[in-house]
C-alpha positions in Angstrom: -7.2 -13.6 -21.5 -9.4 -10.6 -20.9 -12.5 -12.8 -21.5 -11.2 -15.4 -19.0 -10.6 -12.7 -16.4 -14.1 -11.3 -16.9 -15.6 -14.8 -16.5 -13.6 -15.2 -13.2 -14.9 -11.9 -12.0 -18.5 -12.9 -12.7 -18.0 -16.2 -10.9 -16.4 -14.5 -7.9 -19.4 -12.1 -7.5 -21.6 -15.2 -6.8 -20.0 -15.6 -3.3 -20.7 -12.0 -2.1 -24.2 -12.3 -3.4 -24.8 -15.5 -1.5 -22.8 -14.5 1.6 -22.4 -10.7 1.6 -20.7 -10.8 5.0 -17.8 -12.9 3.7 -15.0 -10.3 3.6 -12.5 -12.7 2.2 -14.5 -13.2 -0.9 -14.7 -9.4 -1.3 -10.9 -9.2 -1.0 -10.4 -11.9 -3.6 -12.7 -10.0 -6.0 -11.0 -6.7 -5.4 -7.6 -8.2 -6.2 -8.8 -8.9 -9.8 -10.3 -5.5 -10.4 -7.6 -3.6 -12.4 -9.6 -0.7 -13.7 -12.6 1.5 -13.0 -14.4 0.0 -16.0 -14.2 -3.5 -14.6 -15.3 -2.3 -11.2 -18.4 -0.6 -12.7 -19.3 -3.7 -14.7 -19.6 -5.9 -11.5 -23.1 -6.9 -10.3 -22.8 -6.4 -6.6 -25.4 -7.1 -3.8 -27.1 -4.3 -1.9 -25.3 -4.8 1.4 -23.2 -2.5 3.6 -20.1 -4.6 2.9 -20.5 -3.5 -0.7 -19.6 0.0 0.4 -16.5 -1.2 2.3 -15.5 -3.2 -0.8 -15.9 -0.2 -3.1 -13.8 2.0 -0.9 -11.1 -0.6 -0.6 -11.0 -1.1 -4.3 -11.0 2.7 -5.0 -8.0 3.0 -2.7 -6.2 0.2 -4.6 -7.0 2.0 -7.9 -5.7 5.3 -6.5 -9.1 6.8 -6.6 -8.5 8.2 -3.1 -11.1 11.0 -3.0 -13.9 8.5 -3.8 -12.5 6.1 -1.1 -12.4 8.8 1.5 -16.0 9.9 0.7 -17.3 6.4 1.3 -15.2 5.9 4.5 -16.5 9.2 5.9 -20.0 8.0 5.2 -19.4 4.7 6.9 -18.0 6.5 10.0 -21.1 8.7 10.1 -23.2 5.6 9.9 -21.8 4.1 13.1 -18.3 2.8 12.3 -16.4 5.9 13.6 -14.4 3.7 16.0 -13.4 1.1 13.4 -9.6 0.9 13.4 -9.7 -0.6 9.9 -11.5 2.5 8.5 -9.2 4.9 10.4 -6.2 3.2 8.8 -7.7 3.2 5.4 -8.5 6.9 5.6 -4.9 7.6 6.8 -3.6 5.6 3.8 -5.8 7.5 1.4 -4.4 10.8 2.7 -0.9 9.4 2.4 -1.6 8.5 -1.2 -2.9 12.0 -1.9 0.3 13.4 -0.3 -1.7 15.2 2.4 0.9 14.2 5.0 -0.3 16.1 8.0 -3.8 14.7 7.7 -2.5 11.2 7.3 -0.2 11.6 10.4 -3.2 12.9 12.4 -5.2 9.8 11.6 -2.4 7.5 12.4 -1.9 9.2 15.8 -5.6 8.8 16.5 -5.3 5.2 15.5 -2.4 4.7 18.0 -4.5 6.2 20.8 -7.5 3.9 20.1 -5.3 0.8 19.7 -1.7 1.3 20.8 -0.8 -2.4 20.1 -2.0 -2.4 16.5 0.9 -2.9 14.1 -1.1 -3.1 10.8 -0.2 -0.3 8.4 2.5 1.2 10.7 5.0 0.7 7.8 2.9 3.4 6.0 3.0 5.6 9.1 6.8 5.3 9.2 7.0 6.4 5.5 5.2 9.6 6.5 7.5 10.2 9.4 10.4 9.6 7.0 9.1 12.1 4.5 8.6 14.7 7.3 12.2 13.8 8.6 10.8 13.4 12.1 13.7 11.3 13.3 12.7 11.3 17.0 9.1 10.2 16.3 10.4 7.5 13.9 12.8 6.3 16.6 10.0 6.1 19.1 7.8 4.2 16.6 10.6 1.8 15.8 11.2 1.1 19.6 7.5 0.6 20.2 6.9 -1.8 17.3 10.0 -3.8 18.3 8.7 -4.1 21.9 5.3 -5.3 20.7 6.4 -7.9 18.1 9.9 -7.8 16.6 8.9 -10.6 14.2 6.2 -8.7 12.3 6.9 -7.4 8.8 5.6 -4.0 9.8 8.2 -3.8 12.6 11.0 -4.7 10.2 9.9 -2.0 7.7 9.6 0.7 10.4 13.1 -0.1 11.7 14.4 -0.2 8.1 12.9 3.3 7.5 14.6 4.5 10.7 18.0 3.4 9.5 17.4 4.8 6.1 16.6 8.2 7.6 19.9 8.0 9.4 21.6 7.2 6.0 22.5 3.7 7.2 21.3 2.1 4.0 23.0 -1.2 4.5 21.3 -1.7 7.8 18.0 -0.6 6.3 18.3 -3.3 3.6 19.0 -5.9 6.3 15.6 -5.1 7.9 13.7 -5.0 4.7 15.2 -8.5 3.9 14.0 -9.7 7.2 10.5 -8.5 6.4 10.7 -10.4 3.1 11.8 -13.6 4.9 8.7 -13.3 7.0 6.5 -12.5 4.0 8.2 -12.9 0.5 5.3 -11.0 -1.1 5.4 -8.0 1.2 5.0 -5.1 -1.2 6.2 -2.3 1.1 9.5 -4.1 1.8 10.2 -4.8 -1.8 9.6 -1.2 -2.9 11.5 0.3 0.0 14.4 -2.1 -0.5 14.5 -0.9 -4.2 14.8 2.7 -2.9 17.7 1.7 -0.6 19.6 -0.1 -3.4 19.2 3.1 -5.4 20.8 5.1 -2.6 23.6 2.5 -2.6 24.1 2.9 -6.4 23.2 -0.8 -6.9 20.9 -0.3 -9.9 20.8 -4.0 -10.8 19.5 -5.0 -7.3 17.1 -2.0 -7.4 15.6 -3.1 -10.7 15.1 -6.7 -9.3 13.3 -5.4 -6.2 11.0 -3.1 -8.2 10.2 -5.9 -10.6 9.3 -8.2 -7.8 7.1 -5.5 -6.3 5.2 -5.2 -9.6 4.7 -9.0 -9.7 3.1 -8.7 -6.3 0.8 -5.8 -7.2 0.8 -4.4 -10.7 -1.6 -1.6 -9.6 0.9 0.1 -7.2 2.6 3.0 -9.0 5.6 3.3 -6.7 7.5 0.4 -8.2 6.8 1.5 -11.7 8.0 5.0 -10.9 11.1 3.5 -9.2 11.9 1.6 -12.4 11.5 4.8 -14.4 14.0 6.6 -12.1 16.4 3.7 -12.3 16.5 3.6 -16.1 16.7 7.4 -16.2 19.9 7.2 -14.1 21.1 4.4 -16.5 20.5 6.8 -19.4 18.0 4.5 -21.1 15.3 6.9 -22.0 12.9 4.6 -23.9 12.7 2.2 -20.9 12.5 5.2 -18.6 9.5 6.7 -20.5 7.7 3.4 -20.6 7.8 2.9 -16.9 7.0 6.5 -16.1 3.9 6.2 -18.4 2.9 3.0 -16.6 3.2 4.8 -13.2 1.0 7.6 -14.6 -1.6 5.1 -15.7 -1.7 3.4 -12.2 -2.2 6.8 -10.5 -5.2 7.6 -12.6 -6.8 4.1 -12.0 -7.5 3.8 -15.7 
């Protein structure tokens, strides 16, 4: 299986070498890179898109400092106004739990493009952590006015209701997000958190497992499963999932 994956990775590198500006090919390649070792083994073309790919993949592997270093270099090279890079930097600071820096970048992003909804679910997570109820209410209202049928909008509103301890309503909006996109990672993980608040451990486990199926590299669902099994007093399961979460945070 490992040999087959390596062969697929080698085949996928052909497209970026032939058409280095084809970002979709870079994204497909990134989705199969599960460790730093596999990333280092890739033969990549000498093109500026390679740097964007490396930063994106570092972010997926929780190598946030390396990702931020590349993104800052790209901004200095002339991409300072790229909303994509602004969002990626904000997500990196979010992952590093540098909440204030992440919020600053999201606010800057909102000033540059006030109608951009991409990644605002992550911004709502930050406002949730900081317990900024008024700001989160404004964000929920703004996203709903822009497009109430976007997954990000549903997640923002779900986080708003969660902060108000209205967990049943929060679940309704996370379910709406999943109807729009059944593989939406944020909604699956956040819904697992809500089910935990509602003491519905069976539903929480199901949500976290679905999140892992969508992206095995994201540590949040693994950690959520560890917490769930800890509550259920099943220490062997608990330790396994906590160890998996630890592995994902190191990008090993």
